[in-house]
BALOLUM-785875 format. One record per residue (C-alpha): residue in three letters; z, x, y. Coordinates in steps of 0.05 Angstrom, whole numbers, plus 5000, padded with zeros to 4 digits. Example, Ala and Ser with C-alpha at 12.3 -4.5 7.8 and 13.67 -1.06 7.14 Angstrom:
% BALOLUM-785875
Ala515652464910 Ser514352734979 
END
This chain:
% BALOLUM-785875
Unk148173627128 Unk150074017191 Unk150074777194 Unk156975037213 Unk159375707238 Unk161876207188 Unk166076837198 Unk159777257189 Unk155176917239 Unk155176537306 Unk151075947329 Unk148976307393 Unk147277047392 Unk147977327463 Unk150077987495 Unk157078107520 Unk158577707584 Unk161678307621 Unk155478737612 Unk150478527666 Unk145879127657 Unk142778857592 Unk141578187626 Unk137878517684 Unk133878927635 Unk132178307595 Unk129777927656 Unk125678527679 Unk122578587610 Unk120577857609 Unk117577887679 Unk113578507661 Unk111178177597 Unk108577567633 Unk105277977687 Unk102278447635 Unk099277867596 Unk096177567660 Unk093578267679 Unk090478367611 Unk086777707618 Unk084277937687 Unk082378637669 Unk079378537600 Unk075777887611 Unk075677837687 Unk078477137680 Unk073176977627 Unk078576837575 Unk082076327621 Unk075376047641 Unk073475967569 Unk079975607554 Unk078975127612 Unk071774997593 Unk073874847522 Unk079574397546 Unk074973987591 Unk069873937534 Unk075273697486 Unk077573177536 Unk070472927540 Unk070172867464 Unk075072277465 Unk070971757502 Unk064372007472 Unk067172007402 Unk070171317414 Unk063271067434 Unk060171367372 Unk065571097327 Unk064870407360 Unk057470407345 Unk058770617273 Unk064270107264 Unk059969557296 Unk054669677243 Unk059969677189 Unk063269057218 Unk056668697215 Unk056268867141 Unk063468617132 Unk061767957167 Unk055867897120 Unk060667987061 Unk065167447089 Unk059366977095 Unk056167137027 Unk061667396981 Unk066966887001 Unk061866327000 Unk059766536930 Unk066966566907 Unk068165866935 Unk062065586899 Unk064365896833 Unk071365616847 Unk068464916854 Unk064965006787 Unk071365206753 Unk075264646788 Unk070364156755 Unk071164536690 Unk078764476695 Unk078063726708 Unk073363656648 Unk078464016604 Unk084063576630 Unk080062946618 Unk077963146548 Unk085163346531 Unk087962686557 Unk082662306517 Unk084862656453 Unk092062486470 Unk090261756478 Unk086961756408 Unk093062076374 Unk095661426343 Unk088761196322 Unk086861206249 Unk080861646263 Unk077962046320 Unk071061896351 Unk065662266313 Unk062862636373 Unk069662856400 Unk069963526363 Unk063063776384 Unk064563546455 Unk070963946457 Unk067564546425 Unk062164536479 Unk067764566531 Unk070765176496 Unk076564796463 Unk078165126397 Unk083464636374 Unk087964066398 Unk094563966361 Unk101563696370 Unk107864116359 Unk115063916349 Unk119364406390 Unk125564326346 Unk122364586281 Unk115564866305 Unk111664406259 Unk104264306278 Unk099963686273 Unk092663896277 Unk088063316297 Unk081763586329 Unk079864306313 Unk072864576324 Unk075365186285 Unk078064936219 Unk081865586207 Unk084665636278 Unk091266016283 Unk095265876347 Unk099866476341 Unk106666496375 Unk107465896423 Unk114266096452 Unk111166346517 Unk106665736520 Unk112565256516 Unk116565676565 Unk110965616617 Unk109864866605 Unk111764356658 Unk115763786626 Unk113163306679 Unk105663396671 Unk099663756643 Unk100064526650 Unk094965086644 Unk098365696613 Unk096966426628 Unk091666746584 Unk094867016520 Unk092567206449 Unk091966676395 Unk093666806323 Unk087367246316 Unk088567636380 Unk083067286420 Unk084467126494 Unk086266386498 Unk088665896552 Unk093365346528 Unk093764656559 Unk100464316547 Unk103063616560 Unk109963366537 Unk110062696500 Unk117662656495 Unk123463146493 Unk121363446427 Unk113863336422 Unk108563706461 Unk100963656458 Unk097264326461 Unk089864486470 Unk087365206457 Unk081465386503 Unk076965986494 Unk075466446554 Unk068166536534 Unk065766066589 Unk069266496641 Unk065667126614 Unk058966756614 Unk059666566687 Unk061967266705 Unk055867586672 Unk051167156714 Unk053867446780 Unk050568126795 Unk048368396863 Unk047369066896 Unk048669676852 Unk055669496828 Unk057168816859 Unk060468346809 Unk065167756798 Unk072067786765 Unk076567206744 Unk084167206736 Unk089766736717 Unk095966576758 Unk099567196733 Unk093967686749 Unk091467736677 Unk083967846669 Unk079967236646 Unk073067566656 Unk070768246682 Unk064568686678 Unk068669136632 Unk069468626577 Unk074869046542 Unk079568876600 Unk078868136584 Unk079368256509 Unk085868646519 Unk088368136571 Unk089568696621 Unk094068536681 Unk091268736749 Unk096668396792 Unk097869056829 Unk091068986864 Unk091668686934 Unk086568106928 Unk089367906860 Unk096367866890 Unk093767426946 Unk090066976896 Unk096566906857 Unk099566616921 Unk093766126928 Unk090366496987 Unk082966567002 Unk079467087045 Unk076267767048 Unk079768437040 Unk078869167023 Unk082469506965 Unk082070096919 Unk079569896850 Unk083170276794 Unk077770046746 Unk071770266788 Unk075570846820 Unk072770686888 Unk074270306952 Unk071869586946 Unk070968986993 Unk071768296962 Unk071467566978 Unk076567176938 Unk079366476929 Unk083666086880 Unk083765436841 Unk090765126852 Unk090064596798 Unk089465126742 Unk092165746777 Unk085666136767 Unk082766626818 Unk075566846831 Unk073967516865 Unk066867736886 Unk067368496897 Unk062569036921 Unk063669786934 Unk064869957007 Unk059970536999 Unk054170036991 Unk055969727058 Unk056370407090 Unk049470587064 Unk046469987099 Unk049770197164 Unk047170927159 Unk041470847210 Unk046170647266 Unk050871217247 Unk045171717259 Unk043971437329 Unk051371497345 Unk051372217321 Unk045472397368 Unk049072087427 Unk055372467410 Unk051873157408 Unk048073047473 Unk054372827510 Unk058273417485 Unk052973917509 Unk052873607579 Unk060473607581 Unk060874337561 Unk056074557617 Unk059874177670 Unk066574427645 Unk064175157647 Unk062175097721 Unk068574747742 Unk073175237705 Unk070075807745 Unk072175477810 Unk079375397786 Unk080476107760 Unk078676437827 Unk084776117859 Unk089776437811 Unk089077167835 Unk094777147886 Unk099576907832 Unk097577487787 Unk098977997843 Unk105877707856 Unk107377717781 Unk105678457778 Unk110478607835 Unk116178237801 Unk114578597736 Unk115479257773 Unk122579047792 Unk121078787862 Unk124578127852 Unk123077607905 Unk115877827917 Unk111777217937 Unk104477057929 Unk099077247980 Unk094576758016 Unk090476277973 Unk082876167981 Unk080875648032 Unk078975097984 Unk084075247929 Unk086174627890 Unk092674297912 Unk095674397843 Unk094675147847 Unk097775167916 Unk103774807888 Unk103875317830 Unk104175887880 Unk109775537918 Unk113775427854 Unk112676157834 Unk115676377900 Unk121875947887 Unk122276257817 Unk121976957845 Unk127676827892 Unk131876547836 Unk130877107785 Unk135777577818 Unk141677097812 Unk139776837743 Unk143277387703 Unk149877237738 Unk149576497719 Unk147376677650 Unk153477137640 Unk158176567660 Unk154676087612 Unk155276597556 Unk162776647564 Unk163575887565 Unk159175817504 Unk163176357467 Unk169775987479 Unk166875317459 Unk163875617396 Unk170575907376 Unk174175237387 Unk168874867348 Unk169175367290 Unk176775257286 Unk175974507283 Unk170574537229 Unk174175027185 Unk181074717190 Unk179473977186 Unk181373587123 Unk174873197124 Unk168773487090 Unk162873667135 Unk155973837111 Unk148673957128 Unk142973807079 Unk135473747077 Unk132173067070 Unk130073236999 Unk137273336977 Unk138474086982 Unk145374297009 Unk144974777068 Unk152074857095 Unk158974597077 Unk165774687110 Unk171974907069 Unk174474187060 Unk167973977027 Unk167974606984 Unk174974436958 Unk172973706948 Unk167273926902 Unk171974396863 Unk169375076887 Unk172475676922 Unk166975876971 Unk161275557008 Unk156276026976 Unk158675836906 Unk157775096921 Unk150775176951 Unk148575606892 Unk151175086842 Unk148674446875 Unk141074406873 Unk139773656883 Unk144673196917 Unk141372556890 Unk142172776817 Unk148373216818 Unk152672886872 Unk151972126866 Unk154071786801 Unk148571276814 Unk142471666835 Unk139771036869 Unk145271116922 Unk141371696951 Unk135271236959 Unk139670726995 Unk142471287038 Unk135471507057 Unk133170797070 Unk138870657118 Unk137771327152 Unk130371187160 Unk131670507192 Unk137570677237 Unk137571427245 Unk144771457220 Unk149271227162 Unk156170937177 Unk161870807129 Unk157470927068 Unk161870857006 Unk159471166940 Unk162171406874 Unk160672156866 Unk162272736820 Unk167273276837 Unk161473746823 Unk164874316785 Unk169373886740 Unk164973266734 Unk170872826754 Unk168872166786 Unk171572026856 Unk169971546914 Unk167971806982 Unk166371527051 Unk160371837087 Unk158271827159 Unk151872207176 Unk146072247224 Unk138972517224 Unk137473127268 Unk130173147289 Unk125873707316 Unk121573687379 Unk116073317341 Unk120772767320 Unk120872987247 Unk127473007209 Unk129973727208 Unk136273597168 Unk142073107158 Unk149173267181 Unk155372867168 Unk162472807142 Unk165472627074 Unk172472327064 Unk175772256995 Unk177871516988 Unk178971506913 Unk186271276918 Unk184670746969 Unk178870496926 Unk183470426866 Unk188470026906 Unk182969566933 Unk179969446864 Unk186769296833 Unk188268806889 Unk181468476883 Unk182168396807 Unk189068096816 Unk186567596868 Unk180567396825 Unk184967306763 Unk189966886801 Unk184466446831 Unk181066356763 Unk187566176729 Unk189365686784 Unk182565346781 Unk182965286705 Unk189964986708 Unk188064486762 Unk181864276723 Unk185764176658 Unk191063766694 Unk185963316729 Unk181963226665 Unk188163056624 Unk190462526673 Unk183562216676 Unk183062166600 Unk189961876587 Unk188361176615 Unk182361016569 Unk185861336510 Unk192060896518 Unk187460296518 Unk183860536455 Unk190560656419 Unk193459996442 Unk187459566423 Unk186659926356 Unk194059766340 Unk192859036357 Unk186759026311 Unk190959336255 Unk196358806263 Unk191058256269 Unk194657996330 Unk189257476346 Unk187257336274 Unk184157696214 Unk178358176226 Unk174357896168 Unk173658536126 Unk178359066100 Unk173559606125 Unk174859386197 Unk182259506186 Unk180660206159 Unk176160326219 Unk181660096267 Unk186460576232 Unk181461156240 Unk180560976314 Unk188060946324 Unk189261616289 Unk183561956327 Unk186161686393 Unk193261926379 Unk190562606359 Unk186462656423 Unk192362416465 Unk196662956434 Unk191363466450 Unk191063226523 Unk198663256528 Unk198363966501 Unk192964146551 Unk197063846607 Unk203264226586 Unk199164866581 Unk196264766650 Unk203164636680 Unk205865266647 Unk200065706668 Unk200065406737 Unk207565566743 Unk208964826755 Unk213264716693 Unk220464666718 Unk225964806668 Unk232264366670 Unk237964696633 Unk241964246586 Unk247664406539 Unk244664296469 Unk249164196408 Unk244564476354 Unk248164166292 Unk246363486319 Unk239963656356 Unk236063976299 Unk236863406248 Unk234362906300 Unk228063326310 Unk227163406234 Unk227262646226 Unk221062596270 Unk216963026222 Unk220162766157 Unk214962216145 Unk209262726144 Unk213263186099 Unk215062636050 Unk207862416046 Unk206063126023 Unk212263195978 Unk214963766021 Unk222463856026 Unk225764066091 Unk232264456085 Unk237264546143 Unk241665166150 Unk245465056215 Unk252565346219 Unk257764876249 Unk260265436293 Unk253465606323 Unk254365666399 Unk251965136447 Unk244965296472 Unk243665266547 Unk236265076552 Unk231364536572 Unk232363996518 Unk225263706523 Unk221964396519 Unk226564606460 Unk224863966423 Unk217364076434 Unk217764806410 Unk221664606346 Unk217164016333 Unk210764436340 Unk213564966292 Unk215564436240 Unk208764086247 Unk205164756233 Unk209764906174 Unk208564226141 Unk201064256156 Unk200064936122 Unk204864856063 Unk201964605997 Unk204763975964 Unk211464105931 Unk213064665980 Unk219264776022 Unk220664856097 Unk227365146121 Unk230365076191 Unk235865566210 Unk240165676272 Unk243866336276 Unk245766906323 Unk244867666323 Unk245068226374 Unk238867946408 Unk241867256422 Unk241066576390 Unk235466466339 Unk231965826318 Unk228065986254 Unk222765566218 Unk220665866151 Unk215765596099 Unk212665826033 Unk205765596053 Unk198965956056 Unk201366486106 Unk197566876160 Unk194267556156 Unk198668006201 Unk192468246239 Unk191067526261 Unk198067386289 Unk196167556361 Unk190067096355 Unk194066486332 Unk198966586390 Unk193266556441 Unk190765886470 Unk185865546421 Unk187066116372 Unk185265876302 Unk183366256239 Unk179766056176 Unk185165876125 Unk184065966050 Unk186765246040 Unk185464726093 Unk188764106066 Unk189663706130 Unk185963566195 Unk185164216235 Unk189364276298 Unk187364476368 Unk190165176368 Unk194865016426 Unk201464906388 Unk203765626380 Unk200965816448 Unk205265276482 Unk211265496441 Unk210166216463 Unk209566006537 Unk215765556535 Unk220266076501 Unk217866596552 Unk219866106608 Unk226866146578 Unk226166906582 Unk226166926507 Unk220867126456 Unk217366866394 Unk217167306331 Unk212167146275 Unk212867466206 Unk207767256155 Unk203967466092 Unk197967136061 Unk199866706001 Unk207366816012 Unk209166416074 Unk210766456148 Unk217266566186 Unk217366396261 Unk223566576302 Unk225166326372 Unk229766836404 Unk233866576462 Unk237367116503 Unk244967166494 Unk246566926564 Unk243566246545 Unk249266106495 Unk256065796510 Unk261466006461 Unk266665526489 Unk263464846496 Unk268964616542 Unk267965206590 Unk265864956658 Unk258564726656 Unk255464166695 Unk249464086649 Unk249663486602 Unk250663606528 Unk244863406485 Unk245563216412 Unk240262696405 Unk233962716447 
END
């Protein structure tokens, strides 16, 4: 974060522009200082100090090629050892890999042989010892659905497989699979071979890792050279530290193990967390089983073998450095004798004689020193006018600083400077206010770590640093942060850059912060609305398409089942067929009704349901709808009572939708009213408008579940369920249709008492004078 000017300090501390005397004094002081230092070197050391410096410099320059030669000799010896490792260690790893490839093939062959004998009445007598010699503890079959085991060939009669969930999860349904090493029921490291014999049956072989450990123990070379074996996940199969294999330790973080997990082969160096030393290893993998073999040896052993060549390189280095030091000492003496004229001129300028030039140089003075003397002469001529130009620059800088300070302190955008490790250095007034504080000092004192105390998600600071590292700046960086003092969450937009020192290291970050909380809220609200609209539209289109596609086969099912019931082409031959045809017909009609409900619901939710207003005469309309449900009510001995006043006003509504709403309410009332119960249909008016009421004395609804039954597919567990359960769409469709009429549905219910559902049409949808001008047709029978 950038450091900004405050009222107490300036960016540039300089003397007053109008006062030229201090500038002259300053220049004179600097010139005298330079001359004094050169004179000290001449008087005290008679140029010995400069000569020593030059000699050391030339010697150091010589160190580079000489050291490179010595290092090359040392590395050549070490490289030879590495090449030896590549030839020996990698070759040994490949030979062991071939052995384990054959071992994997033997296991596969034995496992497949057992699978082939599964349906035989008995297993070959020598099969169990053969499997035991290969390390197979047990072969069994498991049904995935219930976990039941069928043990056929077990070298260990008391074998416990343990949890097989991970084994099945790793299995390939299309072929034989070697699992990762994992504990069996007794905690022993075990590899499982799996092969599916159907969707629900899998053959499993449990293989001990003892053979891996035996092979590992046979590989020993050098002081600490050894072999290690791993599975495809980096778990230890065998290791010199046997406890790692017993605990099934995971060493996938080690570089060669990672490469083996990807099926690579080669030679690499890595740090061994087990041996706590740098190692070099040859490694390879067995793709068929996913195992990896690593032959490792400490790098220190290779370096010991290269020690003799390192001694020779060291001797060459020392001799070369001595020769270079002697030559540098002689050459530096020649150079320092040519600098005396420059020293004399510097003394004169230090005494205030500006413009004094150097005297004559020695005859064979180096060209560079002659150029130095010439440049010094130019510098001497320029010193006198320097303070005048400096005064003008000071005044310009003072004005620019004042303008910049005004911009920084009065801007509405927060500006900051911070360290790379998250410590706030400076903040302008806008940022101080954004964080909830009064002064910059108060904010800096309170905020210790930006990553923890500023960002809501501390990982945002890591993202910020990553972008800054890659691009040197962060642009339009949006984050949720805390208003530090109050803890309120807000959204900000950051732009920042990294300021680096002369060495290229990051000195600090500086940037701006803009509060975009309100804009973020608007964007999120808009995004949620767009997503909701898109999801609703997709659902409605899917329901409509599905409903249309299902209607054609359903009509055929219903039609043909009716023909079978009527025996159109002759008797079916058995009364059961007639019952089956009736069941098919009833199920088809039920499914067709469900599809129609889904289609209506999709039209309503997709805003494609167009109302067509009709003039409905309720005293004639309601009885016609009741007649449609009467057969179901009579079958259950439920009486339906009508209470429709003759002077009830004409209803202006969509006749088809009104019929569907009333029929759905009556169907629910009959469905959930016990035999001998009563359903009442009323039409009346009040201050809300016209009401169509369906009331029953059925099982009722718990008031807390009313919102649930009004939602699509909303169903609850009823204490008495005497008929086929519905789809849960009836009341939802009624609610949507009445809301299309700008009305509402009101449900009053109590468990064990009954339910009262009221459709409230707004008053403007009634026509008191039926003869008053209306162009809509009057509906009595629909």
